[in-house]
C-alpha positions in Angstrom: 27.7 -212.5 2.0 28.3 -215.1 4.7 25.8 -217.4 2.8 27.7 -217.0 -0.2 30.9 -217.8 1.7 29.3 -221.0 3.1 28.2 -222.1 -0.4 31.5 -221.4 -1.9 33.3 -223.4 0.8 30.8 -226.1 0.2 31.8 -226.1 -3.4 35.4 -226.2 -2.6 35.1 -229.1 0.0 32.9 -231.5 -2.0 33.4 -230.8 -5.7 36.1 -233.3 -6.3 36.0 -233.0 -10.2 36.9 -229.4 -9.9 40.1 -230.0 -7.9 40.9 -233.0 -10.2 40.2 -231.7 -13.7 40.7 -227.9 -13.2 42.8 -227.0 -10.2 43.3 -223.3 -11.3 39.2 -223.0 -11.0 39.4 -224.9 -7.5 42.0 -222.5 -6.3 40.1 -219.6 -7.5 37.0 -220.8 -5.6 39.0 -220.8 -2.4 40.2 -217.3 -3.2 36.4 -216.4 -3.8 35.5 -217.8 -0.4 38.3 -215.7 1.3 36.9 -212.6 -0.6 33.3 -213.5 0.4 34.5 -213.6 4.0 36.5 -210.4 3.9 33.4 -208.6 2.4 31.1 -209.8 5.0 33.5 -208.6 7.8 33.5 -205.1 5.9 29.8 -205.0 5.7 29.1 -206.1 9.1 32.0 -204.4 10.9 32.1 -201.1 8.9 28.5 -200.3 7.6 29.1 -196.7 7.6 32.2 -196.5 5.6 31.1 -195.7 2.0 34.3 -197.0 0.4 34.2 -200.3 2.2 30.5 -200.6 1.4 31.2 -200.1 -2.3 34.1 -202.5 -2.5 32.5 -205.4 -0.7 28.9 -204.9 -1.4 29.0 -203.6 -5.0 32.2 -204.1 -6.7 32.7 -207.7 -5.3 29.4 -209.2 -6.4 30.1 -207.6 -9.9 33.5 -209.3 -10.2 32.1 -212.6 -9.1 29.6 -212.6 -11.9 32.1 -211.4 -14.3 34.3 -214.3 -13.4 31.6 -216.8 -14.0 31.0 -215.0 -17.3 34.5 -215.5 -18.2 34.5 -219.0 -17.3 31.4 -219.6 -19.5 32.9 -217.6 -22.3 36.1 -219.7 -22.3 34.2 -223.0 -21.9 36.1 -223.6 -18.5 39.3 -224.0 -20.4 41.3 -221.2 -18.7 44.2 -222.5 -16.9 43.2 -226.2 -17.6 43.8 -228.8 -20.2 42.2 -228.2 -23.5 41.0 -231.8 -23.3 38.9 -230.8 -20.2 37.0 -228.0 -21.9 33.3 -228.0 -22.4 32.2 -228.6 -26.0 30.1 -225.4 -26.1 29.6 -222.1 -24.1 25.9 -223.4 -23.6 27.1 -226.6 -22.0 29.6 -224.6 -19.7 26.7 -222.5 -18.8 24.3 -225.4 -18.0 27.1 -227.0 -16.0 28.5 -224.1 -14.1 25.4 -221.7 -13.5 22.4 -223.9 -13.9 24.1 -226.9 -12.3 22.4 -229.3 -14.7 23.4 -232.6 -13.5 22.9 -234.3 -17.1 24.9 -231.8 -19.2 27.3 -234.5 -20.2 27.5 -238.3 -19.5 29.4 -238.7 -16.4 30.3 -235.0 -15.8 27.2 -233.6 -14.3 26.9 -231.5 -11.2 27.4 -233.7 -8.2 26.6 -231.2 -5.5 23.3 -229.4 -4.6 21.9 -228.1 -7.8 21.0 -224.8 -6.3 24.6 -223.8 -5.0 25.4 -221.4 -7.7 22.0 -219.8 -8.3 21.7 -219.3 -4.7 25.1 -217.7 -4.4 24.2 -215.5 -7.3 21.0 -214.5 -5.4 22.8 -213.7 -2.3 25.3 -211.6 -3.9 22.5 -209.7 -5.9 20.7 -209.2 -2.4 24.1 -207.8 -1.0 24.5 -205.8 -4.1 21.1 -204.1 -3.8 21.1 -203.6 0.1 24.7 -202.1 -0.4 23.3 -199.8 -3.1 20.5 -198.7 -0.8 22.9 -198.3 2.0 25.1 -196.1 -0.2 22.4 -194.0 -1.2 21.4 -193.5 2.3 24.9 -192.5 3.3 25.3 -190.1 0.7 22.3 -187.9 1.7 23.1 -185.0 3.4 21.5 -184.6 7.0 18.5 -182.3 7.0 18.1 -179.4 9.4 15.4 -179.9 12.2 13.7 -176.7 11.3 14.1 -174.1 8.9 12.8 -171.3 11.3 16.2 -171.2 13.1 18.0 -170.7 9.8 16.0 -167.9 8.7 15.6 -166.0 11.9 17.8 -162.9 12.4 20.6 -163.4 15.0 20.1 -161.2 18.2 23.3 -159.7 19.7 24.4 -160.9 22.9 23.9 -158.8 26.0 27.9 -158.9 26.5 28.4 -157.3 22.9 25.8 -154.8 23.4 27.4 -153.5 26.4 30.9 -153.2 24.9 29.3 -151.3 22.0 27.8 -149.0 24.3 31.0 -148.4 26.1 32.9 -147.7 22.9 30.4 -145.3 21.6 30.7 -143.0 24.7 
């Protein structure tokens, strides 16, 4: 999650076309950076709390991918000028997810091409590790030996003496 946070901050700081042409997406990028940081704090600070692992390691990566899918589906038009939209969903996918620098003349990705794919890979890794962690947290602790559970209980010496006194 910290890697996803660092890459999201990198995009926010250095993608000038995002802040110029689509300020809503730029603001959402900073919101995502904050959510990545909070998720990392939850995963490192409270690794045994099932609800926080579920929220930050499972639900957040899914929401991140869904938000990218919405951006591609709307051709990056949501909240921006209709003139700044991509001509097709394929072009939007090539630009946003694959970071193709030659997707449109003058509008190519200006940052490191692996930033979004690496972010998605880091989020997928956090998802898998969180799912494993949740599985291990949900397992019931096993008894150390079954012989102690099956053995008949012996009466304590004190209870035996009181029973003998009562019977006299």
